[in-house]
N, C-alpha and C positions, 0 to 999 in steps of 0.2 A: 522541514516541510518545503514544498516547492510552488512559488508563484510565477504566476504568466500574466503579464497585461500587453504583451505585443500582440493582440487581438483583444475578444471578449474577456473579462476577467475571470481565472482559473486557479482554485486552490488545492494543492493534493498534497495528502498526511502521507503516512508511514506507506511504503510499498505500492506506491502510486494511486492509493485509493483516493478519489475526490473528495473534499471536504463541503459539506453543505453550506451554502450562504447564499440565500435566496432574495433576502428582503432588501429592498433598493437602498435604504440609510447605509447598513453596513458595508454592503458591497460599494457605494459611493465613497465612505470614510474610506475603507482601506484602498480602493484603488489609488485617491489622491496621496495616501502617504507613500504606497509605493510606487508611485511616481516621481515623488522628491524621497526615495528610500535614502535614509543615513543622513538625511537631513529635517531639521526639525521645519513643522507646517505650521504656521501663525495660526490662532485661535478663529482669527476673522476668514482666513480663507476657508477652513474646512465648517464654519457656520454657515459661510454665503453659501458652500455647496450643498450640504443639508436641506437648507431651508431657501430656495433661492427667492421666492417672494418675498417673505418677511420671518425671518427668525423670530421663536418665541421669545417670551420676557425670560424664560428660563434657560436660554439656550445653551447657555455654558454650563449648567449642571444636565441637561439632557446630553450634551456630547460627553461628560464625563461618564454619564452612563452608556453611551453608544461604545465610547471606548474599553470601558469596563469588560461590558458584554463581550466585544470582539477580542480581549484580552485571552477573556475565559473558554469563550466557546472554540477559540483556534487555537488554544496554549502558547499566543503571541508571548513569550518572555522579554522578547525583544523592543516590545511596543511599551513606549514608558512616555511621561513627560516632560519636556524639553522646552525652555522659554525660548519664542514665546509661544507656544503650543506644544505639538505631540509631535514626536519621530519613532520611526520603525527601523530597527537594525538587521540588515538583511546581508548575509553571505552572498558573493559574486554568482556563486554556482546555485542559488537558490532562487533568484529571481531574472527571468529570461532577459529584462531590459539591460541590466548590471551585467549579465554576461555576453550580451552581445556587444556592447562598448569594448569588453576584456578580449574576446575574439577579432573584432575590428582593429585593437590596439596590435595583437599579435600578428596579424597579417599585414599591417603598415610596416613594423620592424621587420618582418622577413622578406617584405619587397624590398625595403631598404638596403638590406644583406644580398639581393638579386636571388634569390629562393622564390622565384615565383610559381611554383608548384605547391609550395609550404602556404603563402600568400593566399591564393586562391582556394586552397582548403578552408581557412582560416575564415574567410570573408564567405563563402558560401555555408559555411554551418553558421554563422552568424546570421545571414541571412535566411536561413531556416527556420530560426526561431521567431519569425513573423508569422501569425495567422491573419491577420486583417487590420482594422483601422486599432489604435493603441486605445484599449480600455472601451472598446465599442459596446455602445447601450449605455454608458454612463453619461448624465450629465455634470460635468465636475466645475462648472463657474468660470467665467474669464480668465481667472488668475492662472487657471493651468494651460489657456488656449497657446501662450509663447514656449510652454515647455513642449507640449504636443507637436506644435510647428517643428521645434529643433528636433526633436526625435524622427521626426519623419524625412527632414534633412539629412539627418546623419545616417538613417537608413539607404536615403537615395546615392549618397556618398559612395559609400560601402560597394552598392550595386554596382556604380560605374568602376571603381576600382577593381571589383572583381571582374567584371567583363573585359575591362582593358587586359589583366592578367592571363584570363583565358585565351583572348585572342593572341597574344603574346606565345602562348603554348600551342597553337594550331588547333584551338580547341573551338571554332566559331560556330559548328552545327549544332554541337552540344548548348552554346551560349546563346543562339538565336532566340529561342522561345521567349527565356525570361526578359530578355532583352526588348524585343518587338511589345512584351507586353505591359512591359513598365514605361514602353515611349507612347504607347496609346493612354497611360493613366495621366501622363505628363506631357501635352501634347505642344509645350513651348519648351522643354528644356533641350537645349541645343546637345548639350554633351550626350545625352542619352539618345537621339536621333543618329548622331555623327557614328557613335560605335555601332548600333543597329543598320546603317549604310555599308559600313566596312564589313560587318558577319554576313549580311545579305551578298556583297560583292563576292568575297572569299566562297560564299556557297553556289557561287555561280549562277545568281539571281540578279544580276546586272541590272536590268529596267527595274526591278522592285527598289533597288537601292535609289536609281535615280527619282523614281516616282516618291520615294521615301523624302527626297529633298524636296523635291516641288510641291508635295503637299505641307510639310514646312515653312516653306518659302509665304505660301497662302497666307496661310495662319499668321503669321508675324507680321504680314504686310497689313491685311486686315485689321488685326487685334491691337498691334502695337505700332503700327508704321514704320519699321523699322525694317531692314533685310538681314538674311542668315549671318553670324561673324565669319572672319577670314578663314577659320579652321574647316568648318563648312563647306563656304566654296571653293577651295582648295581642294577638298575631298572631290567635290563635286566633278572638277576639272581632272584629277587623277582618275577617277573612274571613268569618265568619256575619253580618255585616252589610254586606257588597260595599263597604268602605269605599273611596271613590275614591284615596284616600291611596295604595293598592295598586298603582293605575293605571301600566303602564308609562311613563316619563319621555315626554311629548309627544304620547301617547294621545289626549288629549281636545282638540287643538289645534283651531281651526275650520278647515274646507276653506279653503284659500284660493283667492281669486278674482284671483290676480294672476297672474304668468307662467306659462308651461306647463311642466310638469316632465317631460323625457325620459326614457324608459326602453327606450335603444338598445343595452343589450347582447345579445350572442347566447346563446341558451341556454348552462346551465352546463356544465361538463363533468365527464360522469358518473364516467368512470373515471379522474380524475387521481388521479396518483401519485407520491407523494415529494417532492421539491425543497423539504422543511421547511424549510432554513436560509434559502433565497431566499425564500419565502413570509414567514416570519416578518420578516424585516429590510423587506421591501416594505410589507408591512400596518404596519409600526411606522413608518415612513416616512409613508406617504400619509394614514395617520389622525391624523398631528400636527397638524391644521390647529386654529386659524387661524396661519398662516405666511406672513411674508413674504420672497422672492418664494414664490409657488406650489410645493409639492414637484413632484419630477419624478422618476419611477422609470424607468431607461431599460433595457430589458430586451435583450441581443444575444446572438448564437450564429449558429452556420452554419444551413444548411439543414435541415430536419426536427429539430431539437432541441427544439422543443415551446415556443418563445417565444410564440407567440398562445395555446395551451393554458394555459400560467400567466398569461398578462394577465387572459385573459376568467375563469379560476379565483378569483383573485384580486378583480377588480372584482365579482362578485357576492359575496364577503365583505365587501367594502367598501362596498358599495352603501346599506345602513342609517347609514353616515356622511353620505353626500351627498345628503339627502332633497329637493334639489330637482331632482335628474336626472342621469342617466348618459348622455353622449355617446359613441358608438363611430362607426370609419373604418377601412375596410382601406384603406389609403393605396397598395397595388398595389406597392410598393416592388421587389420581388421575385417578381412573378407571372406564371408564361410565357403570353405572347401579350398581355399587357397594360400600357399605359403607366403609367408611375405616376400618379397623380391630382394635375392640378393645387392650390395651395393656395386658390385663387379658387373653384375648384369647393367643396371642401369647406368653406369658409367660409360659403358659401351654404347648404348643406345644416344646418351647425349653427345658424345664424341663423332658418332656417324652423324648427328644432326648438325652437328656444328663442322662439318666439312671434312673431320680429321679422318685420312682414309686409314692408318695403321692402327688399328683398334684389338688388334689382338694383343693383350698383355694379362698376365698370368696373377699379378697381385693388384689388390686395391690399393696399395700406397702408389703405386706406378701409376693405376688409372685415374688413379684421383687428383696426382701432379700432373697428368697432360689435361685433364679436365680445365683445373685452375688455369694452366695455360692457354688453353685455347679460349676460354672467357676473358682472360685479364684484355683491358682496354675496348671491350666491346659494352654496349647498353643492354644489357640481358636481363631479364626475367625469369626466376627458375621457379616453378610451383609443383612443390611434393607431397602430392596428396596422399592421405591414409597410411603416414606412418606407424609402424611398430615401436620403434624406441629410438632413444638419440643415438646409438650407434650405429644404427641402419642408416640416419641422416648424417651423421659426421662428413662422411667420406664424400658427399656430394655436394658440399657446400662451397659455390665459388668465392674467390677474393678479390677480386677488381673493384675498384673503388665506384664503377657505375653500373655494377648489378646488387639485385637484390633478389631476396627470397621469400616464399610465400610456401607456409608448411602448415599441414592438418594433422591433426592424432587425437585419439580420444586420450589418452593420458597426455599430461603436463609434461612438457619436455624438458624440465626446470633446469638441468645441465648444460643446455646448449649454450654457448656465450654468445653474447651481444643479440639475445632474443628479444621481443618484445611480445608478451602474452596476452593472449584476447580469449577468454573463455566464456564459450557460449551458453544460455539459459534457454529455456523456452521462448516463445514470441508472447510478447502481451497479449490478452485478450482482444484488443482492436486489430491488431496485425495480424492476429490468428486468421478472425474473421475476414480481413481483406484478402489475404493469401487463399482462403477456401473459397470465395468471391470471385478472384482471377481463376482457379483450376475449374469449379464448377459452373461457373457463369454467374454474372452478377444480378441477372433477372431471378435467377432460381433463389439466391439467397436474399434477393428482397422480397418477393413473393413468400416467403418463409423465414423471417429473420428467428424467430422462437427456433425453429428446428435446427438452425446453422447454428447460433448459439449452443445447443444442446452438443451438436455434432464435435463443435469446436472442444467443448468442455469434456467429452470424454476421450476425444483425442490426447488431451491434457496440454493442449496448444503444442505439443510437439511435431516440428516442422514434417518429419517423415509421415506422421499419422494422417496431419493434414492433406499431404500431398496423396494418400494412399485414397482417403477419403473423397478427395476432390476430381482424383482419377475414376473412381467407381462412378461418382454421380455423374461424371462427362460423359462415362461409358453407357450409361443408362438415362438417358434424357426423360425418358417416361415416368423415372420416380419422383414422387416428392420427396424433398429433403428431408421432412420426419420420418420416412421410411427407414433411412441410414441411422437416423438418430437414434429410433427404437432397436435399430438390432445391436447398436452399439451401447446401450442403456444395460444388457444382459452382460454382468462381469464375467459371466461364464464363457460367453463367446466374443468376449470383444477383440481380442487378439487373433482369434481367426479371422473375422470380419476385416481386419486392418491388413489386408493381404492384398495385393494384386501384381500380375504379372510375376516380374522378378523381384517386387518389392514387397518387402513384411516387416512389421515391428518386431515380431518374434523372433524373426533370422537374426536380425540385426542384433538384439540383446544377445540373444545364444552365442553369440562369438566372443565376447567380453567374458559371458559366463564358463563357457568351456577353457578358454586360457588361463582362466583360475582354477577350473577343477583339473585339469591335464596339465597344471604346473609344476615343477619341478622341486619348488619352495615349498616349506611347511607351510609357510604364513600363508602361500596361493591356497592350496588345500583346504586349510582352515576358515578363510574368507570364504571358497565357495560354499561350505558349510554353513556358515553362518547366514550368508545372503539370504536364504528361505526363511531363518526365521524374522531376519529383519524385516522381511515383507507380510508377517502375520500380524500386527497390529494395525487398527485402523486410525494410526496415529498421524498429524499433519507434520510430526516430525520426532526425533527420541535425543533425548539427553544422555552423554557418557553413561550417566548412572544407572537410567532405565533401560540403556543397550544392556550393559552390564547385567543387571538383574535376569533380564530378557535371554542372553546368552548362558548364563552361568557362569561368568569368568571374573575373576577379577579386574578391576577398573585398567590398571595399566596393560594388560594383555588384551581386555576388549579394545582398547581405543586401538592399540597396534594393529588388529584386524580389521575394525573399521575403516583406519586410514588407507589400508590394502585396496578395500571396496571403493574408498573415493578414488585413489590414484587409477582404477579400471575403470572409472566412471560411472558404475553400478549403485553408487549412492553420494550425496551431494554434502556438503558441510557448509552451509550457509553463514556459522558463525563458531566461533572455535567451543569445542566439547558440545556442538548439537550436528545432527546428522538428519538427511531428507530423503526420501525416495521417491520418485516421479511416481505417480498413479498407475500409468502402465505397466513400468519395473515393478511395482508391486504386486500386479497382476501375475507376471511373467515368473516372480519369486516363487508365489504360491503355489505356480503349475509344474515347477520343477521338483519339489517334492510334498509329502504327505505334510498335512498340519499337525504340529506340536503343541498337542494341548498343555502339556506341563510347563513349556517354556512361558506359553502366554498367561498360564497362573501363576508363574515367578513374578512376571511385570506386575499383574494384577496386583497381587499382595503388596508389591514394593509401592506400586500406587496409592493404595489405600492405606498402608500404614504409613506414609510418609504424609500423605492427608491427615491422618490422625496426628500426628507430628504439630502440623501447624496450628490444627483447632486447638490444640492443648494451650496454645501460645496464645490464641486469640481469644479462648474462652476460659481463663485460668477455672479452677474450681468447679467448673459443670460436669457432671458426671457421667456424659454422653461415652467418652471413651472407655469407662470401665463396664460397659454394657456392650463393647462392639466385638468382644472376644477374640480369638486368634489374626482378624483382620485387622485389627490396631495394635498389632504387636510388630516391633522391628521398624524396617523403612528408616530413612536418613531424618536426623535431628536439626534444628535451627538455633542457633546464638541468640535471636530475637525475634520480636514481631514482624520487623520492616524484612528479614531474611523470609521468614515462613511467606509473606505475602508477595514477596518477588519472586519465590518459588511458584506459588503458586498462580500469578500472574503468566509465567512462561511457559506453565503447564496446562494452563485453563483448558487450551481446546484439545490436548490430550485427553486430560480426565473426563470431560463428555464426551469423547467420543468412545472412552473406553466403557463407559456406562452403558453406552447405545449397543455396543459389540456384544456386549454380556447379553445384553435384552434381546438382541437379534440373533444367538448363538447358544442354543439349549445345551451343547455340549460344555460350556462354562459355567461354573459355578456360580447360580443367583446371587451368593452372598457377596460377590466381587462388587456386582452392582448396588445392592441395598446399602453396604455398608460405605462405599464410596462417596453414595448420595449423603447419606448421614453426616458423612465427615467434611461435606463442601459447605454446610448448613452456615456456619460462621464468615466464611470465605463470602458466601454469596451476600448473605447481611451487611456483611461491612462494608463490600465494594458495589452493592447495591444491580448486582447482576440480574434483576429479577426474570427476565425469558429463561436464563440458563436455570437459575433455580426452580422453575416451574417444570421445563423441561425435562431435568435430571430425575426429579420425584415422578415426575407421570411415569418415566421409563422403569424407574424401581418398582413402582407401585404396580405396574404392570407384569414386571416380573414374579413380585411377590404374590401376587393372587395366579398367575401360572402357576408356581410352585407349591402353593398351597400353605405359605408362612403368614398367620396372622399378625405376628408382632411386627414382621418386617413390612408388613403394610400398613399396619399401625403408623408407624416411626413414617413412612412415606408422606401419608395421607396427613399428619400433623405438620411435617414441613411444607407440605403444598398449602395448608392451609395459612401459615405464616406469609409464604409468598404471596397469597392472592391477596390477604390482609393489606401487605405493602403496597402492592398494584392498585390497590381501592377496590377489588373485585369482591365486596363483600359477601352477597350470597354463596360465593363459591368457596370464599373462606368458611363461612359458617357449616355449610355441606362437609367439607373436607375435616374438619375439626371434629363435627359431631360423630362422623364416620369412624375416625381415631379413638375418637373418646369409648364409643363403644366396644372397638375390639380391645382397646386396654382394659376396661372393666370386666370384661368377660375371661380376660386371662389374668385379672388382680393384680393389672401393673399399676400400682398406687402414681409413684414417679409419672407415668404417661398420662395417668386421669390430669394430674395437677398442671400439667405442663398445657396439655387441652383445654382445662377452665381457663389458664391464663390467658391463651389465645382468644379464646370464645370473649372473655373480658374486656381485649383491646378492640376486639372489632365491634363488639356493643358502644365500645364508647365511640368508635370511629362513625357509628350508627346513630350517635347522639341519645342512645339507651343508656342512661348513665346507672340507672338504678340495678338493670340486669348487669352491666358491667361490673358493678361493685358487689353484687351478689356472689358471681362468678370469682372475682381476682380473691375475694374473701374464703370463698371454698379452696381456692387454689394454695392460697398464704396458709391455712390451716392444715394441707396436709403435708407441705412442706416442712412448716414447723413439726407436724410431729414426726418428720422420717429426719429430720435433723439436718436436712438440706439447707443450709444459708445459701447458696448461689440460687437457688430457685426461688427462695423465699424473698430475695433481694429484688430479682424482677419482677415478681408480683408487688412487692412494697412500691416500687417504682412507677407501675401501672397505676396502683391503688392512689398514688399522690397526684398524679395527673386527674384522676376522676374525682377524688374529692376534690380537687379544685375547681372541675367544673360543678358539683355540687355545692360550692359555696361553703366546702367545710375544709377553710383555710388551716386551722391548726392541726386537725388530723393530717392535711396534705403535706403540712412541714413535718409533722414528725415522722410519716411514711418514707417522706424522700430522703430525710436527713440519717435515717436507718439504713435505707437502701444505699446512700453514698459511702455511709460508714464499711458498710459488708465489702462492697465492690473495691475501698481503696484497700481495705486489708488482703483482699485477693490478687490486688492488681490488675483487673479488669477496667484497662482505660476507655474502650468504647462504652460501656454500661455509663462510666462516671461521668463521661459526655452526655450522654441520653437524662441521667437524673439533673444535671446542673441545669439542663434545657427545660425541665419541668418546674424545677424550682425558681427558674427566672419568672415562671408564667405565674406563678403564684405570687412575687413580688412584683410583677407588672399589674395582678389585678388589684393587689393594694395600694396602687399607685406610685409606688416606690420604684421609680424608672431608672436611676442610678444604680439601684442593686441589682435591678433586674438585666439591663445592659450589661452590667461587668459580668453575670453570669453567663447571659448568652455567649459574650466575647469568650469565654474559658471553655465554654464548651464548644464551641465553633472551634477553635486553638485544637482541642482535642482531636474532633473530625477531622481537622485538614492532616494533624500529625498521622492520623490513622487512613488516611486517603477514602473516608467515607463520604461519597458523593451525596448518598441519601442525606443524611444528617446535616451536611453541610448547608444544602439546600434549604431544609426545614427549619435552622437555626438563622439563617441569614434572611429568610421571611419575617420570621418573628424580630430578631432586629432591625430590621426595615421599618414595623409595625412601632417598634419603641424610638425611633427617631422622629418617626411622624407624629407619634405622641407626645415629643418633646419640642416640637416645632422645627425639626431639622429636615426639610423636605427633602433638600440635594440630597444628603446622606441617605434618605430614606431610598429615594429612586435609584442610587445606586447600588444600595444591598439588593432591593427587590429585583433590579434587572439582572443581576448575578445569580440572585437565587432561581428566578425565572429559568435561565440559560441551563444551570444545573439538572432543576429539576425535569425539563424536556429530555436533557439529553439521556437519563437514566429512566426516561419513563416512569416518573413519579407522578401518575397524575393529579392526585390530592394536593400535594404540595404546589404543584403548578398552578392551580386552580386557586389554593390558599393566595397564592403570589399575586395572581390577577386580580382577586377581591381587593387585595391591599394596595396594589396599583392603582386601581381605579379610584380609593377613597382618595390617595396621595393627590390625584392629578386633579380630582374634583375640588379638593381643600385650595391648588392652584388656581381653579378656576377653568381648568382645560376640561371642559365639558364633554367635550365629542371624543376626546382621548380616554376619558373616564369610562362614559358609556362602554367604548369598545371594548376595553380590560375586561369592563363587568359580563358582556356580552360572552366573551369565551369563557368566563369563569363558569357561567350558568350552563353553559353545552357540558362541561366537564362535571358538574355536581349534578346535573340531572341524570348524565349517562351513569355517574356512580349508584344514583340513588340514594343522596344523604342531604339532612336538613337544611344544608348550608343552601339548597338550590331555592328554598322558599326564601330565605334572606336575602340572596342575590336576585331574584327576581321580583321582592318589594323595592329594593334600592331601585332597579332599575326603572320600575313602574314611578317612583315616586322624582328619579331624577327627569323622566320623560315629562311629567306634568310641568316640573318646575321651569322645565324648558319651554315648554308651549307656553307658558304664562308669561315669563321672562321674553319671550320672543313678540 
């Protein structure tokens, strides 16, 4: 997780996704803890910031609740109690303030060694982390003022050091804008104005430099009654006399009559966007001359990723470090229709550019030696663009300590010595939008941001595709952006639309593919045959076992072929054993060969069978797998529940995509979708992925209806009913379950009828219709007993126990629940054990046996935590909070209820959220916090009314009574 406080507070989770944190108090709390990261912050300091006017009587308990909620919602394992308060432990790379200090320190150490270019790069990177005033928009209290002031002073000091280093490197023109802006913000800071004056003078703006001095002097005299310091006065005199000592370093060198200084760089990239981290790292490495051996930065990535653009942009920013010249060559390593340039030809070009007259050499070794000799002692930058392989590059490398090499290639040339490898990926969405804006025009993008976002999405944030899209829009000023977005949305023509002039996404990919297809090695040709198959699934990525099933190959052989595709940049490997295909490469792969239905069926069978293997562990003794037929046979097995859940989590997006792909492709077997949807029931139930649960089964039901399979349709409707019931959408749940029951009854499927009756019973229970609930559940239990299905019987017994408790038939409730618990313990069904314990605790609670109830709830909660069942955790924590309140432990109650509410909202479990809010209202009311209580009840009422459940009337009456009492008391 990444935190940013050098500007408005920002929190990012995995893969750069923003984490939701909108409420003021959690933001203030987190901001203050991060401002003192890795140090404890006193409770008093935190409460003063959260309640600046008057902390409530329960401030300490409320603070614990806020800390607990923050820890849970953002998964902050480093947020702990540490006397005299709380502390958040953060890695320096995960908090911009700490990273700023780290980079600033690296800059100081580099400057002490005399490495000014490295120091300037470190300081520039540190300053780039600032986005505005630290923690802008948050009121942190007086205790934070000195810390914020010190942080601002550290920034100004780094800015001054950076400017001084850049001026020493004769980079006054690039430095001046930042200096002038900083001097305007700090009108009395003399050092900033001194550096600004020097930058202006070196830029030929002597009059402006002197005017800067006059304005500063007027302010100092008027505001402070003092004259500028001696350093500023001395600088003014030097500017007036045009003192040569102020000239940039190296400005007055006599013109060299020695070797030629070539300037071969292509034109600079005007619309270059992003890549800040790569630019900073490469500049730091290449500018750190003299070094032995000469530094080499090798940029690799797939076609169209922007390697050449980055290299040219970098080379122009480094040119001043290499005053003896810059050599450039396109090695044609991946250029359609052209052969890679032979090293001997390139060396001849380089030698002639360096003024060597005798370049008629017959061997690569001879020419390479002559090149190294000509480059020795020179400050020379060599840019080798579009390399084919390491053998082409190796003879072209200079050896002098003042030389440096910038290299681009599609494959990673990992055998080159002393190389710093930079691997490029697609642009982040924000940078993709910015690039499109620069190419097509900011006004056009601003006029249709939605259309521009779609263009960037269909381009896959690939720089080449974005450049083509931007060029097409620029050439068609009358087109609205949405016109191109609509054209690109058609996958059949997208690659054809991404072509403009000599630029084309398809042709860029074609080079890499043809190199494999026509390769001399058997693995190359096998990889070319595999590539179209890898492009078939709509998966986010592929695991090695999934790819092996798709390719119908053993794991070892499949991995060797996939690695070859990775080497050629036709495939990416974001993690060991996982492989990802860019969306545009997927379209290209599908275009080079006819679809192979057999390969897709192999993959779908493996997905389905492996999901059923996981199901067997999550719901032992459940009869579903026995009815799934051949689609549940085989697959990969798991040693335990944890391993099964880990696989399901890693493949979640791919399994959903597989169901949808089958639903959208009539030539694929419908049973693949319906079987996979059934197999995922346990996973969605355990982890609370309610939207996925609904989405998958709606797709499965559509497929079943299209193919005329009533039993498959019944299965999908039954699971939809369960999902709707958990989501609190009770009318939809009843409709789906009744529809499923009709299908089962018509087919004489008794187990299906029992399952639907059980589902109907739980929905009626949630609606408060306990008589109907008991009738349905008792009928379900009778069918399960007649079928000798102990697992289904136990499910009905557990639900009956909850209903009997509501009917105040406590003896029957305890008997039912204990019988269910015995069955689940016998089958090893841990999730169901936790559910039964929760229901048993409710019976004890109604009997007033709060200690026994608390013990059962805590055992139930521990089970749900072990299994990672968020919905169960939220429900049981809410019940625990109620028990703590009933026992007079209000602080503990608020802590449990706050965490329960966060969990329920996170998984979109609306009924549980409403129950938490109702209980929070009662707890705050008992503490005398009437307005807070009424706000919680209002939120609960809104949810209960939307669900159409009886609790709405209860909360409405409570609010009415509370309002009347408040009016009397006022």
